[in-house]
C-alpha positions as CSV (number, residue, x, y, z in Angstrom):
1,M,109.6,88.6,99.2
2,S,107.4,85.9,97.8
3,L,106.6,85.4,94.2
4,F,102.9,85.6,95.0
5,D,102.9,88.9,96.8
6,D,102.0,90.8,93.6
7,D,99.0,88.5,93.0
8,R,97.3,89.6,96.2
9,P,94.5,92.2,95.8
10,K,95.5,95.6,97.2
11,K,93.3,96.6,100.2
12,Q,91.6,99.9,99.5
13,P,91.5,102.4,102.4
14,A,88.1,103.0,103.9
15,H,88.2,106.6,102.9
16,E,90.8,108.8,101.2
17,I,90.8,112.5,102.0
18,G,89.7,114.5,98.9
19,A,88.3,111.5,97.1
20,D,85.5,111.9,94.5
21,L,82.2,111.3,96.4
22,T,79.8,111.4,93.4
23,L,79.7,107.6,93.0
24,I,79.3,106.7,96.7
25,S,75.9,105.9,98.0
26,A,74.3,107.8,100.9
27,D,74.6,104.6,103.1
28,E,78.3,104.3,102.3
29,L,78.8,108.0,103.1
30,S,77.1,107.4,106.5
31,Q,79.5,104.5,107.1
32,R,82.5,106.5,106.2
33,I,81.4,109.4,108.4
34,G,81.1,107.0,111.3
35,L,84.6,105.6,110.7
36,L,86.0,109.1,110.5
37,Q,84.2,110.1,113.7
38,Q,85.8,107.1,115.5
39,E,89.2,108.0,114.1
40,I,88.8,111.6,115.3
41,A,87.9,110.3,118.8
42,R,91.0,108.1,118.8
43,L,93.2,111.0,117.7
44,E,91.7,113.3,120.4
45,A,92.2,110.7,123.1
46,E,95.9,110.3,122.1
47,R,96.4,114.0,122.0
48,D,94.9,114.3,125.5
49,R,97.1,111.5,126.8
50,K,100.2,113.2,125.4
51,S,99.2,116.6,126.7
52,A,98.7,115.1,130.2
53,S,102.1,113.4,130.0
54,K,103.8,116.6,128.9
55,S,102.1,118.5,131.8
56,A,103.2,115.9,134.3
57,A,106.8,116.1,133.1
58,E,106.8,120.0,133.2
59,N,105.4,119.9,136.7
60,F,108.0,117.4,137.8
61,F,110.9,119.5,136.5
62,R,109.8,122.8,138.0
């Protein structure tokens, strides 16, 4: 661990679930919605990949 690690600014997450939205502009809300939609698509693709892999394994062992 370096002596300077504590001096680095902490990177804030793009969006925190349940965060207060009152101080966020409409443009920033739109950007966050876009990021979350991309993340949902990524999660769904991974779920589908895992489901296909599970189905293939089940069919193999029948």
